[in-house]
C-alpha positions, 0 to 999 in steps of 0.5 A: 324822218331823216333830215335833208342833209342825211337824205342827200348824203345817203343818196350821194354815198349810195350812187358813188358806191354803185348801190343804185337800188339803194340810191333809188329809194332816196328819190321821188318818182317824178324827180327833176334832174338838170345837168350840162349834158342831160335832163330828166323828169323821172327818177328811173331815167336818172338812175339809168344814167348814173348806172351808165356813168358808173362804168367810167367812175373810179371814185368821188371825193366829197369836199364840202356839204352845205345845207339850207333848210330843204336844200343841200349842196354837195361839192366833190371831185368826180374821178373817172377813167377819161377825166382824172378829176372833175370838180362837181356840184350837186344841188338837191332839193328834199321834199317829204324825206326824198330828193325832189330835184337835182341840179348838177354843175361841172365843166363838161368840156373835158368829157366832150371827146367821149360823147363825140366818139359815142355819137360817131358809132 
């Protein structure tokens, strides 16, 4: 069985390269996701959100990975069309070789105009 860091980094590498089918294989079905904009209680909804997000993602530069047992923190700069660089932290909890929860922290303020425009349509 892969260790927690391998699982988390493999998931991160898959979703940031837009390989969502592979990314899904690293997630528990009942994954818990919490972020500043959305929350989910299942992996398929999370993958659907990442797939939608991928339309504006232009890259992701991994800065640092911290590991503490079954918990992994990946800090990276998310590159998007509307916001050139957003420092982001993803905190993963791995259980039985798959990611059980994800908590994402980033400054959502620069993205607010994009969400306001979507709500206006």
